[in-house]
N, C-alpha and C positions, 0 to 999 in steps of 0.2 A: 155557859161562861159569858159574862158581860164584856163589853168593849173595854171598860175601865180596868179589868183585871185579867184581860186576855194575855196569853203567853207572849205575843209579839211585843208587848210593852216591857218585858223583862230586860234588865241590863244584860250586856254580854257576860259580865262577871258572874251575876246571879244565875244566868242560864247555864254557863259552863259548870258551875258548882252543882246545880240541881241535876243536870244530866249525869255528872260523875257520881253523884249520890244515888242515882236511880229513881229520883223523885219525879222527874219528867223524862220524856223521851225526845230525842232530836226530831223524830217524825212529827210529834205533836207540836213542837215549837215551829218547825218549818211550815206545817199545815196552817198554823195560826198566822204566820207571816204572809203566806200565799193568799189566804182568805182576805186579809186586810188589803193586800195589794189589789186583789180583784175588785174590791169595793172602791178603791181610791185612784187606781192607775188611770182610768178614763179621764180624770180631771187633772192629775198631777203630771203624768207622762214622765216618770222617772226612769223607766227601763227601756233599754235598747234591745235586749234579748232576755226572754224568760221562758224556761222550759220546766213547768211544774213536775212533770214525770221524772226528769233528770234530777231535779233538786230533791224530790222525795226518795229517789233511789239512793242518793248519797246519804240522806238522813237514816234510812233503814240499814244501810251498811254500817253506819256509826253505831246504831243500836245493837247490832249483832256482834260487835267487837268490844274489847276492853278499851277504856279511854287511853289514847296514845299520845295526847299532847294537850297544850293549854286551851285550844279552841275546839276540842272534841265535840262534834255535833252542833256547833254554833254557826248559823248562817252569816255569810259575808257577801256584800255587793261589791262588784268590781267595775271600775271605770272602763269604758269601751275603747281605750287605747292600750289596755293591758292584755296580753295575749293569753288565750285559754285553749287547751287542746280539745276540749269537748263542747265548746260554744263558739259561735262566730265572733270575730273581732273586726268591726267595720271602721274604727277610728273616727267615728262621727262624720264620715266622708261618703259622698256619692260615688267615689271611685272604687270603693271596696264593698259592694253589697254582697252579703253572705260569705265574706272572706273567712276561711277556716285555717287558722295557724296549725302547724304540725306539732307544736309543743307548748308547754306552759312557760310564762314568764317566771323568772326565779322567785319573785315574791309570791306567786300563786303556788309554785312547788312547795315553798316553805309553809304557806297557809294550809295546804292539803296535808303536809307532813305533821302539822300540829292538830289535825283532825277537823279542820273547817269544812263546812258545806258551802260550796260556791253557789250561791242562790241564783245569780244571773248577772248580766252585764248592764251597768247603769249608763245613762246618756252622757256623752261628752260633746262639747262643741267640736266643730270640724278640726281635727288634728290638735285638739286642746288649745285652739287659738280663739279668735274674737267672734266668729260668726254665731249669732244667737241660736240656741238649741230649742227644742220643743217643750222642755220641762218648765213647769210653773212653780212658784213658791207655794208650799203647802199651807202657809199661814194666810195667804191671800193670793188667789190664783191670777189676779191681775198684775202681780209684781214678779220681778225676776228672782230666781233662786241664786243668781250669780253664776259665774263660770270660771274655768272651763269644766270643773267637776260638778256639773249641774245636777245630774241624776243622783250621784252619791249623796250630796248634801240634802236634796229633797227627800230621798228615801230614809235618811236618818231622821230628819226633822219631822217626818210624817209617821214614824214608828213602823215603817215597812220592813226594816232589817236593823239589827243592833250594831253592826259594824260595816264599814265600807272603805274601800280604797279609792284614792284619787291621785292626782299629781299636781305639782306646783312648779311653774316656771317663772311666774311673776307673783300672783296671789291666788292661784286657782284652787287651793284647798282652804286657806284661811278665810278668804272673802265669802265664798258660797256657804261655808259652815256658819259663819256669822249671820249671813242673811237668813238662813234657815233655822237658826236657833240650836245649832249643834256645836259640840267641841270638835275643833279641827286642829290637827298636828302636822306641821311641816318639819321633819327631822333635819338634823345636820346633813348637809350635802354629802351624798355617797354613803350614808349610813346603811341604806338598803340598796342592793344592786339593781340596776335598771335594765338588765338584759331581758329582752322580751317586751319592752315598753317602747312604743313608737316615739322616737326622739323629736323634740321641737328645737331645743337649744341645749346642747350638751354641757355648757358651762353652768347652767342653772337648774335643769330638770331634776326634780326630787319626788320620790314617792310620798304621797300624803295619806293620812289616816283620819277617819271621822267616826265619832261615836257619841254617846249621850252622857259620858262622864270621863273624868281624868283616869279613874281606875280602868275603864274599858279601853281607853287609849293605851295605857301602860300594858294591859294584857295583850293587845294586838301587837304593839311594838316588841314585847318580849318574844312573842311567837315568831315574828318575822326576823328578829335579829339574834335570837338565842341568848338573850340577856340572862345572866346567871342567877338573878333574883327577880321574882315577879313584882316585888314591892318597889315603887319608885324610891330613889335614893335621896334622903335629906339629912341634914343635921337636926336631930330631934331636940337638941339642947338649947336651941335659940330660934327666934322668929326670923323669917327671911328678911334680908336687906334689899329694899326695892329702890331702883332708880326710875324716876318718872321722866319720860322723854316725849315731849310734844312733837318733836321733829320739825324741820324747817317748813313743813307743808301744813302747819296747823291752820292756816287761813282757809284750807279746803274742807275743814270739818264742819259738820252741821250741829245744830243744838243737841240732837239726840246723842251723838258721840261725846260731845263735851259734858253732857249731863251724866252719861254712863261712866266716864272717867272720874268725874267729881264724886260720884257715889262710891266708886271703887276706892278712891283715895280716902274718903271718909271712913269706909269700912275697915281699911287697913290701919289707919291711925287709931280707930276705936279698939282695935285688937293689939295695940302696942307695937305696931310694925314701924320701923324707921324708914321713912321715905325721903329721898333727896332728889331734887330735880337735876337731870344730867343733859348735856348737850352733845350733839354729834359733830364730827369734824366738818369744816366748811366745804370740803371736797365732796361731801355726801350728795350734793346736788349733781355733781358730775356722774356719780354712780347711778343715781336715779335716771338721768338723761341717757347715759351710755348703755344702760340695761337693754333698752329697745334696739339700739344700734347693733349690739353684739348678738342679740336674739335674731335680728334679721339676717345677719351674716351666716349664722349657724343654721337657720331655717333654710337659707338658700342651698346649703350643702345637703341638709337632711331631705329636702323635697325636690332635689334636682330631677330625679326620674319622673315624679308626678308632674313637674312643671314642663318637662320636655315631651312627655308622652300622653298626658291627660290634662292638658291645660284647661280645656273646656269644662272639666269636672271640678275645678278649683273655684272657690268663692272669690269675690273681689278682694276681700280682706287678705286671703292667702296669696293671691297674685301680687298684691301691693307689697306684702311682707317679703316675698322671695325676690321680687324685682328690686326692691330697695337694698336688700342684702347683697345683691350682685354688683352694686356700685360703690360699696364702702371701701375706702382705702385701708390696707392692712395696718398702716401706722396708727389709725384711729382706734383699731381694736387693741393694739398693744398699749396705747395710752390708757384706755379704759382699764385694762388688767393691772397696770401699775397703780392707778388710783384705787381700784378695788382692793388690792392688797394693803395699801397704805391705810385706807379707812377701816378695813377689817382688823388690822393690828391695833389701831387707835381705839376702836370700840371694844376689842377684847380686853384692853386694859381697864375699862370700866368695871369689868367683872372681878377685878382684884378687890373691889370695895362693895360690890352689889351682887346679889345672887340672881336676880331677875330684873329685867327692864319692863316696866309697864308703859304701854304706848297705844295709840289708836289702832283699831283693826281696819276700819273702813271710814269713809267720810260720814256715813250715817246709815239710815235704814236702806233696804233694797229699793231700787228704782222701779218705776212702773214700766211694764213691758218685759222684754227678754234680753236686753243688753247684759254683757257679762259684768259690768261695773268697773269702777276706778280702782287700780291696784297701787296707787301712790304710797299707801301706808304698808305695803307688803313687799314691793320689789327691792327696796334697799336691803332688807334683811335677807331675802332670798339671794341677792347678789353677793352678800357678805358670807353666805353659807351657814347662817346661824339658825338654830332650832327655834321654832315659834309655835305658840299655842293660842287659839282664841277661846275665850270663856264666854258663854252666853249669859250676860249679867243683867240685862235691862231690856226694856222695850221703848220704842219711840212713839211719837204722837199718832202714827198710823196704826199702832198696835203690833208692829213688826219687830222681830228680835234685833237687838243691838249687842255687840260683844266688845270686850276689851282684849288686847293682845299682850301676851307675856313672851318675852324673848330671853333665851339663855345663851350661855357661852358655847361656842362651837365645840362639839364633841362631848358635851355634858348634858345629853338628852335626858337621861334618867334623873339627874339632879333637877333639871327644869320641871319634869313631871312631878317629882316629889314636892317641890315648893308650890307648884300649881295646884296640887291636891289641897294643901293647906289654905292657899289663897282662895280657891273656888268655894271652899266651905264658908268663908266669910262673905263672899260676894253673892252667893246663892243660898239664902236662908233655908 
């Protein structure tokens, strides 16, 4: 079997179907993934923990039983802040080497119930914050994969695994997915329970999903949420109504992002899609600025024990975050939440006339080095609790992936995925 047609290159949807039909085995698929990882991991460094024997044992158990769920036999990578009962969870931190949780996070329990093979733990930045991780961008090893879900994005982008879980507090799923040429989905806040995931900021933390197509994202979302239909929901009788939002931060975009959005707009208009430019409330700048303030306060609570008992094991980034949070006046937090609700309600009204909002994903291509990247085009949507999807639609002058972001109405995740499926077919020939 050549690399071009090896099983690890299958989409999750095709893999699940072929396993259910008996055309391929889970063991063969997992073996192909592991062999590809063995060849690429020394360069990419996407994995925090990988036990091939355990992964293959799970696959063989799937092959011995009747398909029991949407992900039966399909391997999934899991960000290393998400707890697993049979693998270490170190939270990307020097404080927790070899830490073994006593149970699975709820999302892992749901994935296992759907038949998934938990392939291994992917690299996270320290506690899903800013300290650079060891992972490299698989498209050019000198460039960052983004953070904090660094390993998950790189593993998807390098065909190491067809599905992966991350998290997003600012832009930690959308941005690395875009940098690595993957589809990344940040659902509506609280769509998937966070029990068993190390918190950073409880007002924003959201489970994220990465894959290589909208259909694969929809498959994973359905398995984790119990969606009543596997098909993303859309109105098939009409084209999507798209709002185009530059955001107030447009000056921070690079030419690669501007070109990607221009190409997306041209493709939409060529397919008869109505596109109208929309603006965000003036107060959105306060939401953007206040996001970091609230995150610092909530991180100070979340990492109080680590700060008191293991201060020497925290990076300078984490120390500064916690210490900043300990000095914030409660009135400032309450002010943010009032503005957050005001903006969320105002933006929600845009969806009375638009099905999705098209907006920048990132400033541009991935930066050189290992920094996590700028989340200015992500954190406002995260703060307003809206579902977001990045579509890898273009490449920049460095040959690195560039994506565009589609945002949906809060609570209408399946509708967003349905329209995104239509739109991605026009953006990716």
